[in-house]
C-alpha positions as CSV (number, residue, x, y, z in Angstrom):
1,M,-41.5,26.9,16.9
2,Q,-40.4,27.8,20.4
3,R,-40.0,24.2,21.4
4,L,-37.7,23.7,18.3
5,L,-35.6,26.6,19.4
6,Y,-35.2,25.2,22.9
7,L,-34.2,21.8,21.4
8,I,-31.6,23.5,19.2
9,Q,-30.2,25.4,22.1
10,K,-30.0,22.1,24.1
11,E,-28.1,20.4,21.4
12,F,-25.5,23.3,21.2
13,R,-25.1,23.2,24.9
14,Q,-24.5,19.5,24.8
15,I,-21.9,19.9,22.1
16,R,-20.2,22.6,24.1
17,R,-20.1,20.5,27.2
18,E,-18.6,17.5,25.4
19,R,-15.0,18.4,24.6
20,M,-14.7,15.2,22.5
21,F,-17.4,16.5,20.1
22,V,-15.5,19.7,19.6
23,G,-12.4,17.7,18.6
24,I,-14.5,15.4,16.4
25,I,-16.2,18.3,14.6
26,F,-13.3,20.7,14.1
27,I,-9.8,19.2,14.9
28,M,-10.1,15.8,13.2
29,P,-11.4,17.1,9.8
30,I,-8.8,19.8,9.6
31,F,-6.1,17.3,10.5
32,Q,-7.4,14.9,7.8
33,L,-7.5,17.8,5.2
34,I,-3.9,18.8,5.9
35,L,-2.4,15.4,6.1
36,L,-4.3,13.7,3.2
37,G,-3.9,16.9,1.0
38,F,-0.2,16.2,1.0
39,A,-0.4,12.5,0.8
40,I,-2.9,12.1,-2.1
41,T,-1.2,12.8,-5.4
42,T,-1.5,11.2,-8.9
43,D,2.1,12.1,-9.8
44,I,4.6,9.2,-10.1
45,K,7.8,10.0,-8.4
46,N,10.9,8.2,-6.9
47,V,10.5,5.2,-9.2
48,S,13.2,2.7,-8.1
49,M,15.2,1.4,-11.0
50,V,18.2,-0.7,-11.9
51,L,20.1,-0.9,-15.1
52,V,21.8,-3.8,-17.0
53,D,24.7,-2.6,-19.2
54,E,25.7,-5.4,-21.5
55,D,27.5,-3.1,-23.9
56,H,29.9,-1.2,-21.5
57,S,30.5,1.6,-23.9
58,A,30.6,5.4,-23.8
59,F,27.1,5.5,-25.3
60,S,25.6,3.1,-22.8
61,R,27.2,5.0,-19.9
62,K,25.5,8.2,-21.3
63,V,22.2,6.4,-21.2
64,E,22.8,5.3,-17.6
65,E,23.7,8.8,-16.6
66,S,20.5,10.2,-18.2
67,F,18.4,7.9,-16.1
68,A,20.4,8.5,-13.0
69,V,20.0,12.3,-13.0
70,T,16.3,12.2,-13.8
71,T,14.2,13.3,-10.8
72,A,11.4,10.9,-11.6
73,F,13.7,7.9,-11.0
74,R,15.6,6.7,-7.9
75,Y,18.6,4.9,-9.5
76,L,19.7,1.9,-7.4
77,G,22.7,1.1,-9.5
78,A,23.7,-1.5,-12.1
79,V,23.2,-5.3,-11.9
80,Q,25.0,-8.0,-13.8
81,N,22.3,-9.5,-16.0
82,V,18.6,-9.6,-16.8
83,E,17.9,-12.4,-14.3
84,Q,19.2,-10.3,-11.4
85,A,17.1,-7.4,-12.6
86,K,14.0,-9.6,-12.6
87,Q,14.8,-10.8,-9.1
88,R,15.1,-7.2,-7.8
89,I,11.7,-6.5,-9.3
90,K,10.2,-9.7,-7.8
91,K,11.5,-8.9,-4.4
92,G,9.9,-5.4,-4.6
93,E,13.3,-3.7,-4.5
94,A,12.9,-2.1,-8.0
95,Q,9.9,-1.1,-10.2
96,L,11.9,-0.6,-13.4
97,A,14.9,-2.3,-15.1
98,V,16.5,-0.8,-18.2
99,V,18.6,-3.3,-20.3
100,I,21.2,-1.9,-22.7
101,P,22.0,-4.7,-25.1
102,Y,25.3,-5.7,-26.7
103,H,26.6,-3.7,-29.7
104,F,24.4,-0.7,-28.6
105,E,27.1,1.8,-29.5
106,R,28.0,0.1,-32.7
107,D,24.3,0.1,-33.8
108,V,24.0,3.8,-33.0
109,K,27.2,4.7,-35.0
110,S,26.1,2.6,-37.9
111,G,22.7,4.4,-38.1
112,K,20.6,1.5,-36.9
113,S,17.8,1.9,-34.4
114,P,19.2,0.3,-31.2
115,G,16.7,-1.3,-29.0
116,M,16.6,-1.1,-25.2
117,L,14.6,-3.6,-23.1
118,I,12.4,-2.0,-20.5
119,L,11.1,-4.3,-17.7
120,I,8.4,-2.7,-15.5
121,D,6.6,-4.1,-12.5
122,G,3.0,-4.1,-13.9
123,V,1.2,-5.0,-10.7
124,D,-0.1,-1.4,-10.5
125,G,-1.2,-0.9,-14.1
126,N,-1.7,2.8,-13.9
127,S,1.7,3.5,-12.4
128,A,3.3,1.1,-15.0
129,G,1.8,3.1,-17.9
130,V,3.2,6.3,-16.5
131,I,6.6,4.8,-15.9
132,A,6.7,3.6,-19.5
133,A,5.9,7.2,-20.6
134,Y,8.7,8.5,-18.4
135,V,11.2,6.1,-20.0
136,G,10.1,7.2,-23.4
137,R,10.6,10.8,-22.5
138,V,14.2,10.1,-21.4
139,A,14.9,8.4,-24.6
140,E,13.4,11.3,-26.6
141,R,15.6,13.7,-24.7
142,L,18.7,11.6,-25.4
143,Q,17.9,11.7,-29.1
144,K,17.4,15.4,-29.2
145,T,20.4,16.5,-27.0
146,W,22.9,13.7,-27.3
147,L,22.8,12.4,-30.8
148,P,23.6,15.7,-32.6
149,K,26.9,15.6,-30.6
150,S,27.6,12.0,-31.4
151,G,29.3,12.6,-34.8
152,L,26.6,11.1,-36.9
153,S,25.4,12.7,-40.0
154,P,22.1,14.6,-40.0
155,I,20.5,11.9,-42.2
156,Q,21.6,9.2,-39.8
157,I,20.3,11.2,-36.8
158,K,17.0,11.7,-38.6
159,N,16.5,8.0,-39.3
160,L,17.6,6.9,-35.8
161,H,14.9,6.4,-33.2
162,L,15.9,5.6,-29.7
163,T,12.3,5.9,-28.6
164,E,11.4,2.6,-30.1
165,L,11.6,0.8,-26.8
166,R,10.6,-2.9,-26.2
167,T,8.6,-2.7,-23.0
168,R,7.6,-5.8,-21.1
169,M,5.1,-5.6,-18.2
170,I,6.0,-8.2,-15.6
171,Y,3.2,-10.0,-13.5
172,N,0.4,-8.0,-15.2
173,P,1.2,-8.0,-19.0
174,N,-2.2,-6.7,-19.9
175,L,-2.1,-3.9,-17.3
176,K,-5.5,-4.9,-15.9
177,S,-6.3,-2.6,-12.9
178,V,-8.5,-5.3,-11.4
179,D,-5.4,-7.5,-10.8
180,N,-4.0,-4.8,-8.5
181,I,-7.3,-3.6,-6.9
182,V,-8.9,-7.0,-5.9
183,P,-6.1,-8.1,-3.5
184,G,-6.0,-4.6,-2.0
185,I,-9.8,-4.8,-1.4
186,L,-9.3,-8.1,0.5
187,A,-6.8,-6.3,2.8
188,I,-9.2,-3.4,3.4
189,L,-12.1,-5.8,4.1
190,I,-10.0,-7.5,6.8
191,I,-9.1,-4.3,8.6
192,I,-12.7,-3.1,8.4
193,I,-14.1,-6.3,9.8
194,T,-11.6,-6.6,12.6
195,S,-11.7,-3.0,13.8
196,F,-15.3,-2.1,13.2
197,L,-17.0,-5.3,14.4
198,T,-14.8,-5.8,17.4
199,G,-15.2,-2.2,18.6
200,M,-18.9,-2.0,18.0
201,S,-19.6,-5.4,19.5
202,I,-17.9,-4.5,22.8
203,V,-19.6,-1.2,23.0
204,R,-23.0,-2.8,22.3
205,E,-22.4,-5.0,25.3
206,K,-21.9,-1.9,27.4
207,E,-25.1,-0.3,26.0
208,I,-27.4,-3.2,26.7
209,G,-25.8,-4.0,30.1
210,T,-24.5,-7.5,29.3
211,L,-20.9,-6.5,29.7
212,E,-21.5,-5.7,33.4
213,Q,-23.3,-9.0,33.8
214,L,-20.2,-10.8,32.4
215,M,-17.9,-8.9,34.8
216,V,-19.6,-10.4,37.8
217,T,-19.1,-14.0,36.5
218,P,-15.9,-16.0,37.3
219,L,-14.5,-15.1,33.9
220,R,-11.2,-13.3,33.9
221,N,-10.6,-10.2,31.9
222,W,-8.2,-11.9,29.4
223,E,-10.8,-14.7,28.9
224,L,-13.5,-12.1,28.2
225,L,-11.2,-10.4,25.7
226,A,-10.2,-13.7,24.0
227,G,-13.9,-14.6,23.8
228,K,-14.5,-11.5,21.8
229,I,-11.4,-11.8,19.5
230,I,-11.3,-15.5,18.6
231,P,-14.7,-15.5,16.8
232,M,-13.6,-12.4,14.8
233,I,-10.5,-14.3,13.7
234,A,-12.7,-17.1,12.4
235,V,-14.9,-14.5,10.6
236,V,-11.7,-13.0,9.0
237,F,-10.5,-16.3,7.6
238,L,-14.0,-17.1,6.3
239,L,-14.1,-13.7,4.6
240,L,-10.6,-14.2,3.2
241,N,-11.4,-17.6,1.7
242,V,-14.7,-16.3,0.2
243,G,-12.8,-13.4,-1.3
244,I,-10.1,-15.6,-2.8
245,L,-12.8,-17.8,-4.3
246,A,-14.8,-14.9,-5.6
247,A,-11.6,-13.3,-7.1
248,G,-10.9,-16.5,-9.0
249,L,-14.4,-17.3,-10.2
250,I,-15.5,-13.8,-11.1
251,F,-12.3,-12.1,-12.2
252,G,-10.2,-15.1,-13.1
253,L,-7.5,-14.0,-10.6
254,W,-6.1,-16.9,-8.7
255,I,-3.4,-16.7,-6.0
256,K,0.1,-17.4,-7.5
257,G,1.9,-17.8,-4.2
258,N,1.6,-20.1,-1.2
259,L,-1.8,-20.0,0.4
260,F,-0.6,-20.9,3.9
261,S,1.9,-18.1,3.8
262,L,-1.0,-15.7,3.1
263,Y,-2.9,-17.3,6.0
264,A,0.0,-16.8,8.4
265,L,0.6,-13.2,7.5
266,A,-3.2,-12.5,7.5
267,L,-3.3,-13.7,11.1
268,L,-0.6,-11.3,12.1
269,F,-2.5,-8.5,10.3
270,S,-5.8,-9.4,12.0
271,L,-4.1,-8.9,15.3
272,S,-3.5,-5.3,14.5
273,G,-7.1,-4.7,13.5
274,L,-8.5,-6.5,16.5
275,S,-6.3,-4.5,18.8
276,L,-7.6,-1.3,17.1
277,G,-11.1,-2.4,17.7
278,V,-10.5,-3.1,21.4
279,F,-8.9,0.3,21.7
280,V,-11.8,2.0,20.0
281,S,-14.2,0.3,22.4
282,T,-12.3,1.7,25.4
283,I,-12.7,5.4,24.2
284,S,-16.3,5.1,23.1
285,Q,-19.5,5.2,25.0
286,T,-22.0,4.4,22.2
287,Q,-21.9,2.4,19.0
288,Q,-22.1,5.7,17.0
289,Q,-18.9,6.9,18.6
290,A,-17.2,3.6,18.1
291,M,-18.2,3.7,14.4
292,F,-16.9,7.2,14.0
293,F,-13.6,6.6,15.7
294,A,-13.1,3.4,13.7
295,W,-14.0,5.3,10.5
296,F,-11.5,8.0,11.4
297,F,-8.7,5.5,11.7
298,M,-9.8,3.7,8.6
299,I,-9.5,6.8,6.4
300,F,-5.9,7.2,7.3
301,S,-5.1,3.4,7.2
302,I,-6.6,3.0,3.7
303,L,-5.3,6.2,2.0
304,L,-1.8,5.9,3.5
305,S,-1.5,2.2,2.7
306,G,-0.6,2.4,-1.0
307,F,-4.0,1.1,-2.1
308,F,-4.8,4.2,-4.2
309,I,-1.6,6.1,-4.3
310,P,1.9,4.5,-4.3
311,I,3.7,5.4,-1.0
312,E,6.8,6.4,-3.0
313,N,4.8,9.3,-4.5
314,M,4.1,10.8,-1.1
315,P,6.2,13.5,0.6
316,P,9.0,12.1,2.9
317,L,7.2,13.1,6.1
318,I,4.1,11.3,5.1
319,Q,6.1,8.3,4.1
320,L,7.5,8.2,7.6
321,I,4.0,8.3,9.1
322,T,2.9,5.3,6.9
323,Y,5.4,3.1,8.9
324,L,2.9,3.3,11.7
325,N,0.1,1.9,9.5
326,P,-0.2,-1.9,9.5
327,V,-2.3,-1.8,6.3
328,R,0.8,-0.6,4.5
329,Y,2.6,-3.8,5.2
330,F,-0.2,-6.2,4.5
331,M,-1.0,-4.4,1.3
332,I,2.5,-5.2,0.1
333,V,2.2,-8.8,1.4
334,I,-1.1,-9.7,-0.3
335,R,-0.1,-8.2,-3.7
336,E,3.3,-9.9,-3.6
337,I,1.9,-13.3,-2.8
338,Y,-1.2,-13.0,-4.9
339,L,0.3,-11.6,-8.1
340,K,4.0,-12.4,-8.0
341,G,4.0,-15.6,-6.0
342,T,6.7,-14.1,-3.8
343,P,8.0,-16.6,-1.1
344,I,7.4,-15.7,2.5
345,I,11.2,-15.5,3.1
346,Y,11.3,-12.2,1.0
347,L,8.4,-10.7,3.1
348,W,10.1,-11.1,6.5
349,Q,10.4,-7.3,7.0
350,Q,6.6,-6.8,6.5
351,A,5.9,-9.8,8.8
352,L,8.2,-8.5,11.5
353,A,6.7,-5.0,11.3
354,M,3.1,-6.4,11.6
355,T,4.2,-8.7,14.5
356,V,5.7,-5.8,16.5
357,F,2.9,-3.5,15.7
358,G,0.2,-6.1,16.5
359,I,1.8,-7.1,19.8
360,V,2.3,-3.5,21.1
361,M,-1.2,-2.5,20.1
362,F,-2.7,-5.7,21.6
363,V,-0.9,-5.2,24.9
364,L,-1.8,-1.5,25.1
365,A,-5.4,-2.1,24.1
366,G,-5.7,-5.1,26.5
367,L,-4.3,-3.1,29.4
368,R,-6.7,-0.2,28.7
369,F,-9.6,-2.7,28.4
370,Q,-8.8,-4.3,31.7
371,K,-8.5,-0.9,33.3
372,R,-11.8,0.2,31.9
373,L,-13.4,-3.0,33.2
374,G,-11.9,-2.4,36.6
């Protein structure tokens, strides 16, 4: 029993001496709790929407006003026709389009049930279902508050139902969650493989002493770094192709966009993960430490990427933090190419962000790696 107490005391002394352990045990979990507590929410907010007014009447303007003042929606303005609305959704600029048809006011005044076409980006099936419910709620509020003041008779108002909306889910008509989740899982697998394996492989070289043996060879530092990174890139592309094949054969989900566009952007994304792995290796002494640090970064990368929770639902401060997360950009890329078939020309912002982030991280990680070797 006494030996056990001595061992326990030794462990506490070791934890007290290692300032890094104090931060790992106390500071990081509290930071995660605060940040992720604000970020993770199931509420759907700030739904970007456009409107097509084909009637141009007082009644249609009232419908437009009702959507514009609703806090659940972020009204981007009116577009000319349905095709423009679909293009805005395809580019990812809008999640919802409301189409007010011709003779809308005439049908209301004549006591008919006017129909409105609702186009919703169905890539995220759960969010799409909630958005459809929000639209129905706005229509119900219109019927309760506006129609009694429209001059119609009580009988006409009773028989008029604006809530009979024609909803069309684009890109995922059956609202299958697997269509949204599977591409996201491929993005997460890539960041895990690149960051975890790269960091742990370099640290393992330190532990067994082979890294020091490589340092005394004529190899330059950049050659040593490239020798670690290039095989990982090959592993990433092997994993990506296996994942694409499995998604098609198992789930019936085949890529709709250009495969080589996905390859090019996956290469840019891999650069960020590889840089993170190299950086983790420079601050870790053991594989356990490398695994923990990589896991710490992964928690933030995954939860703040839009994989589980749409970024638009997060508080403004958290949304700003997500711009430093490369997974955020590739999550958009892989879903756009996979489900919508979006051309790469519409994804240049995500490509530019991943390029800048990857280059900066790679340079910083490479400099720190060389300094550590020196």
